[in-house]
Structure formats: C-alpha cells, structure tokens
Z-matrix of the N, CA and C atoms (Angstrom, degrees):
N
C 1 1.439
C 2 1.534 1 110.29
N 3 1.303 2 118.73 1 -32.23
C 4 1.458 3 120.32 2 -177.37
C 5 1.531 4 111.56 3 -64.01
N 6 1.348 5 116.04 4 -33.44
C 7 1.472 6 117.97 5 178.06
C 8 1.499 7 113.79 6 -63.53
N 9 1.328 8 116.71 7 -33.64
C 10 1.454 9 120.69 8 178.22
C 11 1.525 10 109.69 9 -66.61
N 12 1.326 11 115.91 10 -43.58
C 13 1.470 12 121.28 11 178.90
C 14 1.536 13 110.42 12 -63.10
N 15 1.321 14 115.93 13 -42.72
C 16 1.453 15 119.47 14 -179.68
C 17 1.510 16 111.76 15 -65.63
N 18 1.333 17 118.43 16 -43.72
C 19 1.454 18 119.68 17 179.71
C 20 1.540 19 110.89 18 -68.35
N 21 1.317 20 117.86 19 -32.20
C 22 1.451 21 121.14 20 177.28
C 23 1.539 22 109.55 21 -66.55
N 24 1.319 23 115.59 22 -42.37
C 25 1.476 24 119.09 23 178.69
C 26 1.500 25 110.45 24 -67.21
N 27 1.345 26 118.48 25 -38.40
C 28 1.403 27 120.86 26 178.16
C 29 1.523 28 112.23 27 -63.86
N 30 1.328 29 115.88 28 -38.25
C 31 1.459 30 119.91 29 -178.84
C 32 1.517 31 111.21 30 -64.45
N 33 1.290 32 118.53 31 -30.37
C 34 1.456 33 122.94 32 179.50
C 35 1.489 34 112.51 33 -72.22
N 36 1.321 35 118.62 34 -18.86
C 37 1.462 36 121.03 35 -178.82
C 38 1.547 37 112.97 36 -104.89
N 39 1.312 38 116.64 37 5.89
C 40 1.484 39 121.35 38 175.08
C 41 1.499 40 108.71 39 -93.23
N 42 1.331 41 118.70 40 152.22
C 43 1.423 42 124.39 41 174.34
C 44 1.503 43 115.41 42 59.09
N 45 1.301 44 116.29 43 40.03
C 46 1.458 45 121.22 44 -178.31
C 47 1.523 46 110.52 45 -80.39
N 48 1.316 47 115.38 46 145.15
C 49 1.459 48 121.87 47 175.61
C 50 1.553 49 108.74 48 -74.87
N 51 1.285 50 117.27 49 171.57
C 52 1.461 51 122.71 50 175.62
C 53 1.525 52 109.60 51 -57.66
N 54 1.331 53 116.69 52 -43.76
C 55 1.475 54 119.93 53 -179.50
C 56 1.514 55 111.31 54 -61.54
N 57 1.378 56 117.75 55 -45.72
C 58 1.452 57 120.09 56 179.50
C 59 1.531 58 111.86 57 -69.96
N 60 1.292 59 117.41 58 -38.79
C 61 1.455 60 120.64 59 -179.39
C 62 1.484 61 111.11 60 -65.37
N 63 1.353 62 118.14 61 -41.29
C 64 1.459 63 122.55 62 177.45
C 65 1.532 64 110.89 63 -65.72
N 66 1.287 65 116.25 64 -42.83
C 67 1.505 66 119.27 65 176.86
C 68 1.536 67 110.40 66 -62.06
N 69 1.318 68 116.88 67 -38.49
C 70 1.474 69 120.54 68 179.23
C 71 1.519 70 111.42 69 -61.02
N 72 1.349 71 114.75 70 -37.08
C 73 1.481 72 120.21 71 178.36
C 74 1.514 73 114.27 72 -90.24
N 75 1.342 74 115.94 73 5.68
C 76 1.451 75 122.07 74 178.76
C 77 1.538 76 113.48 75 60.17
N 78 1.346 77 115.83 76 43.83
C 79 1.449 78 120.80 77 177.91
C 80 1.563 79 106.74 78 -138.09
N 81 1.272 80 113.93 79 167.03
C 82 1.464 81 121.08 80 178.24
C 83 1.517 82 110.84 81 -73.94
N 84 1.345 83 118.91 82 152.27
C 85 1.450 84 119.24 83 172.67
C 86 1.514 85 113.39 84 -58.03
N 87 1.319 86 119.32 85 -32.12
C 88 1.472 87 123.45 86 177.85
C 89 1.539 88 109.27 87 -60.93
N 90 1.369 89 116.01 88 -49.03
C 91 1.455 90 119.77 89 -178.56
C 92 1.541 91 110.53 90 -65.49
N 93 1.312 92 117.24 91 -36.84
C 94 1.467 93 121.27 92 176.41
C 95 1.523 94 109.01 93 -59.41
N 96 1.299 95 117.12 94 -47.32
C 97 1.484 96 121.40 95 -178.76
C 98 1.537 97 110.21 96 -66.00
N 99 1.344 98 118.40 97 -35.83
C 100 1.449 99 119.52 98 176.90
C 101 1.534 100 112.15 99 -64.33
N 102 1.326 101 115.08 100 -42.91
C 103 1.459 102 120.06 101 177.92
C 104 1.562 103 109.89 102 -67.71
N 105 1.309 104 115.95 103 -36.20
C 106 1.465 105 120.79 104 176.49
C 107 1.538 106 109.77 105 -60.69
N 108 1.332 107 115.45 106 -46.94
C 109 1.482 108 120.41 107 178.77
C 110 1.550 109 112.83 108 -64.06
N 111 1.356 110 114.71 109 -26.96
C 112 1.498 111 119.20 110 178.49
C 113 1.509 112 111.84 111 -84.04
N 114 1.324 113 115.92 112 -4.07
C 115 1.489 114 120.76 113 178.07
C 116 1.488 115 115.12 114 87.82
N 117 1.343 116 117.84 115 11.51
C 118 1.454 117 120.79 116 178.93
C 119 1.516 118 109.80 117 -66.85
N 120 1.304 119 118.48 118 -42.05
C 121 1.484 120 123.96 119 -179.75
C 122 1.504 121 109.04 120 -105.97
N 123 1.308 122 116.07 121 148.23
C 124 1.456 123 122.43 122 173.49
C 125 1.489 124 107.45 123 -79.82
N 126 1.338 125 117.38 124 129.80
C 127 1.446 126 121.53 125 -179.28
C 128 1.514 127 111.14 126 -64.57
N 129 1.309 128 116.74 127 139.89
C 130 1.488 129 121.74 128 -175.31
C 131 1.547 130 112.17 129 -84.54
N 132 1.313 131 117.89 130 -26.47
C 133 1.473 132 122.38 131 179.51
C 134 1.554 133 111.79 132 51.43
N 135 1.325 134 116.78 133 53.48
C 136 1.428 135 120.68 134 171.00
C 137 1.484 136 115.70 135 89.63
N 138 1.317 137 119.08 136 -7.03
C 139 1.469 138 120.40 137 -179.84
C 140 1.532 139 114.15 138 -102.66
N 141 1.288 140 117.83 139 -2.17
C 142 1.477 141 121.65 140 178.40
C 143 1.509 142 110.87 141 85.96
N 144 1.322 143 115.82 142 169.67
C 145 1.444 144 122.92 143 -177.66
C 146 1.506 145 111.46 144 -102.62
N 147 1.324 146 116.30 145 140.35
C 148 1.451 147 123.24 146 177.93
C 149 1.518 148 109.41 147 -94.10
N 150 1.296 149 117.21 148 129.73
C 151 1.463 150 122.99 149 -175.44
C 152 1.531 151 113.31 150 -57.31
N 153 1.297 152 115.10 151 -46.13
C 154 1.493 153 118.80 152 -178.95
C 155 1.527 154 111.29 153 -62.03
N 156 1.327 155 115.46 154 -42.62
C 157 1.461 156 121.08 155 -178.77
C 158 1.497 157 112.30 156 -65.68
N 159 1.345 158 117.67 157 -47.76
C 160 1.484 159 118.45 158 -177.97
C 161 1.489 160 110.97 159 -71.20
N 162 1.346 161 120.65 160 -31.32
C 163 1.444 162 122.18 161 176.99
C 164 1.548 163 108.83 162 -65.93
N 165 1.309 164 118.24 163 -45.16
C 166 1.467 165 121.26 164 178.23
C 167 1.520 166 111.23 165 -61.17
N 168 1.351 167 115.71 166 -44.30
C 169 1.498 168 118.70 167 -179.57
C 170 1.500 169 110.70 168 -65.28
N 171 1.349 170 116.28 169 -38.84
C 172 1.463 171 118.89 170 -178.43
C 173 1.554 172 110.18 171 -68.64
N 174 1.315 173 116.57 172 -41.47
C 175 1.468 174 118.56 173 179.28
C 176 1.566 175 111.04 174 -65.87
N 177 1.334 176 116.00 175 -38.28
C 178 1.464 177 118.01 176 173.29
C 179 1.502 178 113.26 177 -60.28
N 180 1.309 179 115.99 178 -39.59
C 181 1.445 180 122.16 179 177.35
C 182 1.552 181 110.01 180 -62.73
N 183 1.304 182 115.37 181 -48.28
C 184 1.475 183 119.99 182 -178.74
C 185 1.549 184 110.04 183 -61.85
N 186 1.297 185 116.89 184 -42.39
C 187 1.480 186 120.57 185 177.97
C 188 1.519 187 110.81 186 -60.25
N 189 1.324 188 116.24 187 -41.47
C 190 1.505 189 118.23 188 -178.14
C 191 1.545 190 110.23 189 -70.89
N 192 1.314 191 117.28 190 -32.83
C 193 1.501 192 119.92 191 176.79
C 194 1.482 193 110.00 192 -68.24
N 195 1.324 194 118.79 193 -41.26
C 196 1.485 195 120.39 194 -179.93
C 197 1.527 196 109.79 195 -69.50
N 198 1.310 197 117.87 196 -35.88
C 199 1.497 198 122.05 197 -176.86
C 200 1.530 199 110.53 198 -67.15
N 201 1.339 200 115.95 199 -27.04
C 202 1.497 201 118.07 200 -176.64
C 203 1.493 202 105.27 201 -92.99
C-alpha cells in the first residue's frame, strides 16, 4: 500500500507550473524565472517542472554559491 501512496505523491509533483514550482521551493515566481534565465533550472518547454529535478538543481546552485 505504501507504493501506491508514494506514486500518488510523486504524481502531484510532476508537471508543475512556474507558480507551483516556485511555491514548492519557497520563492516567488519572479525569482524562479530569474534563476531559470540564469540556467539554474532546466526549461520545461511545455511539459511542466518536476519537483525532484528542480529541487536537485536548486540545491546544486546553492552549493555552488556557498562554495564561491
């Protein structure tokens, strides 16, 4: 039963709009778009953003900022 819950939760975080993706990362849509333009996030091109992917990309960005 846990796998059903996990896949349901995963489905809710796929194909997110900019508004939902930015809320997921606790930032404004404007800041999300700025980071998108800087290449921090991979552009979705009409398919939406995946939560796991944008979280990994954002954490990689934060690590690089702290390292410099």
